[in-house]
C-alpha positions as CSV (number, residue, x, y, z in Angstrom):
1,M,0.0,0.0,0.0
2,L,1.3,3.5,-0.9
3,R,0.8,5.8,2.0
4,M,0.9,9.5,1.3
5,N,2.9,11.7,3.7
6,S,5.7,13.7,2.2
7,A,7.3,14.1,-1.2
8,S,10.8,13.3,-2.3
9,S,13.0,15.6,-4.3
10,Q,15.0,12.8,-5.8
11,T,12.5,11.5,-8.4
12,S,12.6,14.1,-11.2
13,H,14.0,11.5,-13.5
14,V,10.9,9.2,-13.1
15,P,8.6,9.4,-16.2
16,V,5.1,10.8,-15.7
17,L,2.0,10.6,-17.8
18,T,-0.6,13.1,-16.8
19,I,-4.2,12.6,-17.8
20,D,-6.4,15.6,-17.1
21,G,-10.0,16.4,-18.0
22,P,-13.4,17.3,-16.7
23,S,-15.7,15.1,-14.7
24,G,-17.0,12.1,-16.6
25,S,-14.4,12.4,-19.4
26,G,-13.2,8.9,-18.6
27,K,-9.9,9.9,-17.2
28,G,-10.1,7.8,-14.1
29,T,-10.9,4.6,-15.9
30,I,-8.4,5.3,-18.7
31,S,-5.6,6.3,-16.3
32,R,-6.0,3.2,-14.2
33,L,-6.0,0.8,-17.2
34,V,-3.0,2.6,-18.8
35,A,-1.1,2.4,-15.5
36,Q,-1.8,-1.3,-15.3
37,R,-0.6,-1.9,-18.9
38,L,2.6,0.1,-18.2
39,G,3.2,-1.4,-14.7
40,W,3.4,2.2,-13.3
41,H,2.0,3.7,-10.2
42,Y,-1.4,5.4,-10.3
43,L,-2.4,8.7,-8.7
44,D,-6.1,9.5,-8.5
45,S,-5.8,13.1,-7.4
46,G,-9.5,13.6,-7.1
47,A,-9.6,11.0,-4.4
48,L,-7.3,13.1,-2.3
49,Y,-9.7,16.0,-2.3
50,R,-12.6,13.8,-1.7
51,A,-10.7,12.2,1.2
52,V,-10.1,15.5,2.8
53,G,-13.8,16.4,2.3
54,V,-14.8,13.1,3.9
55,A,-12.4,13.7,6.8
56,A,-13.7,17.2,7.2
57,G,-17.3,15.9,7.3
58,W,-16.4,13.3,9.9
59,A,-14.9,16.2,12.0
60,D,-17.9,18.4,11.3
61,L,-15.7,21.1,9.9
62,D,-17.1,24.2,8.1
63,L,-16.2,23.9,4.4
64,A,-16.0,27.7,4.3
65,D,-13.2,27.7,6.9
66,P,-9.9,27.6,5.0
67,A,-7.7,27.4,8.0
68,A,-9.6,24.4,9.4
69,L,-9.5,22.7,6.0
70,V,-5.8,23.3,5.6
71,R,-5.1,21.6,9.0
72,C,-7.4,18.8,7.9
73,A,-5.4,18.4,4.6
74,F,-2.1,18.1,6.6
75,D,-3.4,15.9,9.3
76,T,-5.5,13.4,7.3
77,H,-3.7,10.1,6.6
78,I,-4.6,8.9,3.1
79,G,-3.6,5.5,1.8
80,F,-4.3,3.5,-1.4
81,R,-4.4,-0.3,-1.9
82,D,-5.8,-2.8,-4.3
83,D,-8.3,-5.3,-3.0
84,A,-8.4,-9.0,-4.0
85,S,-10.3,-8.1,-7.2
86,G,-7.8,-5.4,-8.2
87,E,-10.1,-2.5,-7.3
88,L,-8.5,0.5,-5.8
89,R,-9.5,1.2,-2.2
90,V,-8.9,4.5,-0.4
91,L,-8.2,4.6,3.3
92,V,-8.9,7.8,5.2
93,N,-7.3,7.8,8.7
94,D,-7.0,4.0,8.3
95,V,-10.7,3.5,7.6
96,D,-11.8,2.2,4.2
97,A,-13.8,5.2,2.9
98,T,-13.9,4.1,-0.8
99,D,-17.7,3.9,-1.1
100,E,-18.3,7.2,0.7
101,L,-15.8,8.9,-1.5
102,R,-17.9,8.0,-4.5
103,T,-21.0,9.7,-3.3
104,E,-22.3,13.0,-4.8
105,T,-21.9,14.6,-1.4
106,A,-18.2,13.8,-1.3
107,G,-17.8,15.1,-4.9
108,A,-19.5,18.4,-4.0
109,A,-17.3,18.7,-0.9
110,A,-14.2,18.0,-3.0
111,S,-15.1,20.6,-5.6
112,A,-15.7,23.2,-2.9
113,I,-12.4,22.3,-1.1
114,A,-10.4,22.3,-4.4
115,A,-11.4,26.0,-4.9
116,I,-9.5,27.0,-1.8
117,P,-5.9,28.0,-2.7
118,E,-4.5,27.1,0.7
119,V,-5.8,23.6,0.5
120,R,-4.5,23.1,-3.0
121,A,-1.1,24.3,-1.8
122,A,-1.2,21.9,1.1
123,L,-1.9,18.9,-1.2
124,K,0.6,19.8,-3.9
125,E,3.6,18.2,-2.5
126,R,1.6,15.3,-1.1
127,Q,0.6,14.4,-4.6
128,R,4.2,14.6,-5.9
129,V,5.2,11.8,-3.5
130,F,3.5,9.3,-6.0
131,R,6.3,10.0,-8.5
132,Q,8.2,6.7,-8.0
133,E,9.9,4.2,-10.1
134,P,9.2,2.8,-12.7
135,G,6.8,5.6,-13.6
136,L,3.5,7.3,-12.7
137,V,0.1,7.9,-14.4
138,A,-1.5,10.9,-12.7
139,D,-5.2,11.6,-13.2
140,G,-6.8,14.9,-12.3
141,R,-7.6,18.4,-13.4
142,D,-4.2,20.2,-13.0
143,M,-1.7,17.3,-13.2
144,G,-0.1,18.6,-16.4
145,T,-0.3,22.3,-15.6
146,V,0.5,22.5,-11.9
147,I,1.5,19.3,-10.2
148,F,3.8,17.7,-12.9
149,P,4.4,20.5,-15.4
150,D,7.6,18.7,-16.4
151,A,5.8,15.5,-17.3
152,A,7.1,14.0,-20.5
153,Y,3.7,12.8,-21.6
154,K,0.4,14.8,-21.2
155,V,-3.1,14.0,-22.3
156,F,-6.3,16.0,-21.9
157,L,-9.5,14.0,-22.2
158,T,-12.9,15.5,-22.9
159,A,-16.4,14.5,-24.0
160,S,-19.7,16.2,-24.6
161,A,-21.5,17.2,-21.4
162,E,-24.4,15.1,-22.4
163,E,-22.3,12.0,-22.8
164,R,-20.5,12.6,-19.5
165,A,-23.9,12.9,-17.8
166,E,-25.1,9.6,-19.3
167,R,-21.9,7.8,-18.2
168,R,-22.4,9.1,-14.6
169,Y,-26.1,8.2,-14.7
170,K,-25.4,4.6,-15.7
171,Q,-22.6,4.3,-13.1
172,L,-24.8,5.5,-10.3
173,K,-27.9,3.5,-11.4
174,D,-25.8,0.4,-11.5
175,K,-25.0,1.0,-7.9
176,G,-28.6,1.5,-7.0
177,V,-28.4,5.3,-6.5
178,S,-31.5,7.3,-7.4
179,V,-30.6,10.1,-9.7
180,T,-32.0,11.9,-12.8
181,L,-30.1,12.5,-16.0
182,D,-31.2,16.1,-16.2
183,G,-30.0,16.7,-12.6
184,L,-26.6,15.1,-13.4
185,L,-26.3,17.2,-16.5
186,R,-26.9,20.4,-14.5
187,E,-24.3,19.3,-11.9
188,I,-21.7,18.6,-14.5
189,L,-22.2,21.9,-16.3
190,A,-22.0,23.7,-12.9
191,R,-18.9,21.9,-12.0
192,D,-17.3,22.6,-15.4
193,A,-17.9,26.3,-14.9
194,R,-16.6,26.2,-11.3
195,D,-13.5,24.3,-12.3
196,A,-12.7,26.5,-15.3
197,Q,-13.3,29.8,-13.4
198,R,-11.5,29.2,-10.1
199,A,-8.6,31.6,-9.5
200,V,-6.0,28.9,-8.7
201,A,-5.3,26.0,-11.1
202,P,-8.3,26.3,-13.3
203,L,-9.2,23.3,-15.4
204,R,-7.5,23.8,-18.8
205,P,-5.3,21.7,-21.0
206,A,-1.5,22.0,-20.7
207,I,-0.1,23.8,-23.7
208,D,1.8,20.6,-24.7
209,A,-1.0,18.1,-23.9
210,V,-2.5,15.9,-26.6
211,R,-6.3,16.3,-26.6
212,I,-8.5,13.3,-27.1
213,D,-12.3,13.6,-27.4
214,T,-13.8,10.4,-26.0
215,T,-17.3,11.1,-27.1
216,G,-18.6,7.9,-28.7
217,L,-15.3,6.0,-28.2
218,G,-14.9,2.7,-26.3
219,I,-12.6,2.4,-23.4
220,D,-10.2,0.1,-25.2
221,T,-9.9,2.5,-28.1
222,V,-9.0,5.4,-25.8
223,V,-6.5,3.3,-23.9
224,E,-4.7,2.4,-27.1
225,Q,-4.7,6.0,-28.3
226,V,-3.0,7.0,-25.0
227,L,-0.5,4.2,-25.1
228,A,0.4,5.1,-28.6
229,L,1.8,8.4,-27.4
230,L,4.5,6.7,-25.4
231,P,7.7,5.0,-26.8
232,A,7.3,1.4,-27.6
233,R,7.9,-0.8,-24.6
């Protein structure tokens, strides 16, 4: 299990592939599959913000209190491990919080927390600790622009808002969660606007990122397109 505490300054030679994009673009699924194919480590940066949001909720913190949230970001122990089926599990203060992190409540908290500059600064170095041999696939919204600007390989995934809403709708319905497609579309559009307009690390492609529109594409097709950007292994 990789436990996140402090970053090392001795890993700048380790190759990094960043995969950024808006909610529902497929970056999480694609990043994890690409990491498995490469045999590299995988960073789900969104899970870090969700983990802090969950920890803040457990502590009954005010999401409008930056100082309290910064302390929470520093104090929360976050770990990742694969279960027997190969699914990524997220531990928050040694408690498996994976299912709670996937709720819309956790997502909303993460989005609010991510807009606070001090929290983003607190988590920046903690994300960089994942850069370890033999390589890292980092999934998020500012991996290629802020966290790993020197990454050798950068991808920005996107898809139409309608398709992203449909993907999320199917995912939640399969889990028995009661949602509406129209409601999810409104949430996605609102989050897109919030992510793009925030003052610190707004959602945007890195200048040197390869853009891939996943609308109408299957998972395997996108994985192969991403892998084709790297040298033959």
